[in-house]
C-alpha positions in Angstrom: 183.0 92.5 130.9 183.4 89.5 130.1 180.5 87.6 128.2 181.8 84.0 128.6 182.8 83.8 132.0 179.1 84.6 132.7 177.4 82.0 130.4 179.7 79.6 131.7 178.3 80.0 135.4 174.9 79.9 134.6 175.4 76.5 132.3 177.3 75.1 135.8 174.4 77.0 138.2 171.8 75.6 136.0 173.3 71.4 135.1 171.8 69.7 137.9 168.5 71.0 138.0 168.1 69.8 133.9 165.3 67.7 133.7 163.6 68.4 137.0 161.6 72.0 135.9 158.7 71.4 133.1 157.3 69.4 130.3 157.9 69.1 127.3 155.2 70.0 124.5 154.2 67.1 123.8 151.4 68.0 122.1 153.3 68.2 118.9 154.3 65.1 118.9 157.8 65.7 117.4 158.2 68.0 119.9 157.6 65.1 122.4 160.2 62.9 122.1 163.0 65.8 122.6 165.4 65.1 125.8 164.4 67.7 128.4 168.2 67.5 129.7 169.6 69.8 127.2 170.6 73.5 127.8 172.2 75.8 124.9 172.7 80.0 125.4 174.6 81.8 123.2 175.3 85.9 122.9 176.6 88.6 120.4 176.8 91.9 121.0 176.3 94.9 118.7 179.6 95.0 117.9 179.8 91.1 117.0 181.0 89.4 120.0 180.0 86.3 120.6 179.9 83.7 123.9 178.2 80.8 124.1 177.6 78.1 126.5 176.1 74.1 126.6 174.4 72.5 124.2 174.3 76.2 121.8 175.0 74.2 118.7 172.3 72.2 118.9 169.2 72.6 117.0 166.3 72.8 118.0 162.5 73.7 116.4 161.9 77.6 116.8 158.3 77.3 117.0 157.1 80.7 118.3 160.1 82.3 118.3 160.0 81.9 114.4 157.3 84.9 114.3 159.7 87.5 115.0 160.8 86.4 111.4 157.4 86.9 109.9 156.6 90.2 111.8 159.5 91.3 110.8 158.9 90.6 106.8 155.4 91.8 106.7 156.7 95.2 108.9 159.0 95.9 105.9 156.7 96.1 103.2 153.3 97.1 105.0 154.3 98.9 108.1 151.4 101.0 109.9 149.1 99.4 107.1 149.8 96.0 108.9 147.9 97.2 111.8 145.1 97.2 110.2 143.7 93.8 111.2 146.7 92.7 113.9 146.4 94.4 117.7 149.6 94.8 119.8 148.2 94.5 123.1 149.1 91.7 125.8 146.0 89.0 125.4 146.1 87.5 129.0 145.2 84.4 127.9 146.5 81.7 126.4 148.5 81.3 123.1 146.4 79.1 121.4 142.8 81.2 122.7 140.0 81.4 120.9 138.1 83.3 123.9 138.9 86.6 122.9 138.7 86.0 118.6 135.2 85.6 119.2 134.8 88.9 120.8 136.9 91.3 119.0 135.5 89.9 116.0 138.3 87.5 114.5 141.2 90.5 114.8 144.1 88.8 117.1 145.0 91.0 119.6 149.0 90.7 118.9 151.4 89.7 116.4 153.2 87.2 118.4 149.9 83.9 120.0 148.7 82.1 117.1 146.2 83.5 115.6 148.0 86.8 115.2 150.6 85.1 113.5 148.1 83.6 111.2 147.1 86.9 110.5 150.7 87.4 109.4 150.6 84.9 106.8 148.0 86.0 105.5 150.1 89.4 105.1 152.9 87.7 104.1 150.6 85.9 101.5 149.4 88.7 99.5 153.0 90.3 99.7 153.8 87.1 97.5 155.7 85.8 100.6 155.9 82.5 101.5 157.3 79.5 103.8 160.7 79.9 102.0 160.6 83.1 102.2 160.6 83.3 105.6 163.2 80.6 106.0 165.3 82.5 103.5 165.1 85.3 105.7 165.3 83.7 109.1 168.6 81.9 107.5 169.8 85.7 105.5 169.9 87.4 109.5 171.9 84.5 111.0 174.9 84.0 107.7 173.8 80.3 107.4 172.2 77.8 105.6 168.6 76.5 107.8 166.3 74.4 107.0 162.5 73.1 108.1 162.0 70.2 109.8 160.2 67.9 108.0 158.1 65.9 111.2 157.6 69.1 113.4 156.0 70.2 109.9 153.9 67.2 108.8 153.3 67.1 113.1 152.1 70.2 113.3 149.8 70.2 109.9 148.5 67.0 111.2 147.5 67.7 115.0 147.1 71.1 114.9 143.0 71.4 115.2 143.4 74.5 117.3 145.1 76.4 114.8 142.8 75.0 112.0 139.9 76.1 113.8 141.4 79.9 115.3 142.4 80.1 111.3 138.8 79.0 110.2 137.4 81.7 112.6 139.6 84.3 111.3 138.5 83.4 108.3 134.2 83.5 108.9 134.7 87.4 109.9 136.2 87.4 106.5 140.1 87.9 108.7 142.0 86.2 106.4 141.6 86.7 102.2 143.5 83.3 101.4 142.7 79.7 101.9 143.0 78.8 104.9 145.3 75.9 104.0 147.5 77.9 102.2 148.1 79.9 104.9 148.4 77.5 107.9 151.1 75.9 105.3 153.2 78.9 105.3 151.9 79.2 109.7 153.1 74.8 110.1 156.5 75.6 108.2 158.0 78.7 109.7 157.2 77.2 113.2 158.9 74.1 112.2 162.4 76.0 111.5 165.0 74.5 112.9 168.1 76.6 114.6 170.7 76.4 117.3 171.2 79.3 120.1 174.6 80.5 118.1 172.7 81.6 115.2 169.5 82.4 116.6 171.3 85.4 118.3 172.6 86.3 115.4 169.8 86.2 113.6 167.8 88.7 116.2 170.9 91.0 116.2 168.9 93.7 113.8 167.0 93.9 116.9 170.1 95.1 119.0 171.0 97.4 116.6 168.4 99.7 115.5 167.3 97.6 113.0 170.8 97.6 110.6 171.6 93.6 109.7 174.3 91.8 112.7 175.9 90.8 109.9 177.0 93.9 107.8 176.3 93.4 104.0 172.7 92.4 102.3 170.0 93.6 103.9 171.7 96.8 105.8 169.0 98.1 106.8 166.4 94.8 108.1 163.6 97.4 109.5 164.2 101.3 110.7 164.6 102.2 113.5 160.8 103.0 114.7 160.0 99.9 113.4 162.9 97.8 115.5 161.7 99.9 118.7 158.1 98.9 118.1 159.2 95.4 117.4 160.8 95.4 120.4 157.9 96.4 122.7 155.7 94.0 121.6 158.2 91.4 122.1 158.0 93.2 126.5 154.8 93.6 127.0 153.3 90.0 125.0 156.3 87.5 123.4 156.2 85.1 126.3 152.7 84.3 126.2 150.6 85.2 129.5 153.0 85.6 131.2 154.5 88.8 129.8 154.2 90.9 133.4 156.3 88.4 134.7 159.4 88.7 132.7 159.0 92.3 132.4 159.3 92.1 136.3 161.7 89.5 136.8 164.1 89.8 133.7 163.3 93.1 132.9 164.6 92.6 129.0 162.2 92.3 125.6 161.6 88.0 125.0 160.1 86.4 122.4 160.0 82.5 123.7 158.6 79.2 121.2 157.0 75.9 122.7 160.3 74.3 121.6 162.6 75.4 125.0 163.7 79.0 123.1 163.8 82.4 124.1 165.4 85.5 122.6 166.3 88.3 124.6 167.2 91.7 123.9 169.6 94.8 125.2 168.5 97.2 123.1 172.2 98.5 121.7 173.8 96.5 123.6 173.3 92.1 122.8 171.3 89.8 122.1 171.0 86.6 123.5 168.9 83.0 122.9 168.3 80.2 125.9 167.4 77.2 124.9 165.7 74.0 127.1 162.4 71.9 126.1 160.6 71.7 129.2 158.1 74.1 129.8 156.2 75.8 132.4 152.9 76.1 132.9 152.9 79.3 130.3 154.7 77.7 128.1 157.7 78.9 128.4 161.5 77.3 129.0 161.7 76.9 132.8 165.0 76.3 132.6 165.3 78.9 129.9 163.5 81.9 132.1 165.6 80.6 134.9 168.9 81.6 132.8 167.9 84.7 131.9 166.9 85.8 134.9 170.7 84.9 136.0 171.8 86.9 133.3 170.1 90.1 133.9 171.0 89.1 137.8 174.6 88.8 136.8 175.1 91.7 134.4 172.7 94.4 135.2 171.7 94.5 131.8 167.3 95.7 132.0 165.8 98.2 129.7 164.4 99.4 132.9 
């Protein structure tokens, strides 16, 4: 299959729609200023073949896509013990909802909603790991130096009152072991990591290779095959907030999105794909990115079903 032709066609077909659908995540001031008329798409196959189109080399704030990397770091060390304080079920509520935390006594539904990722950050601190370890891990996976966006991190810390409430709520139930400020410092910084579509397609490659490092060397086995399957399962059921059912129905691939407008998708045993366009739909997922993934699966026939 000529993936470059497929990606070029998708970029050309979506170009007239840029700026016409969705809106940027304006509740984070640093993201509110991102120009909406941008679109990038990149993929890397299991065997190392790459293709890309559009603004694929433009860095953007990966936001909740970073939860893939923090979860992987924690799972590498803790394995099933990680799930003692974090569930594995879809939430059915917005990613920053407080409602379920109260009824479920401070235990987040899954690691991909904000409360769950905050709980993962607490587990990383317990392992002696922090924000710089998440950054170094993501950089190692993509094979290039990456960095925090200091403006985004500061913006999140200054306006992240809902995340502060989530963390304090979990702390009140005894579900966080570390100071709320320390846990949120890890969380806000991991969300501020800036990467490109090409870098994310490379970095997520272990999820289509049974847990093996996408670029070879170093972390030859990032995680084991069982852990990779479980992360893919969580992406399919929980990775796109409360639109996971629609993504499974219309796209049929494990996906993890972020409010920076990026979405990472996995075709197990075949390839990883990243799309980016900053304007979001009502569920917090990239409006044009979602269209791009629908076009990709329609044209290639690739799906887990």
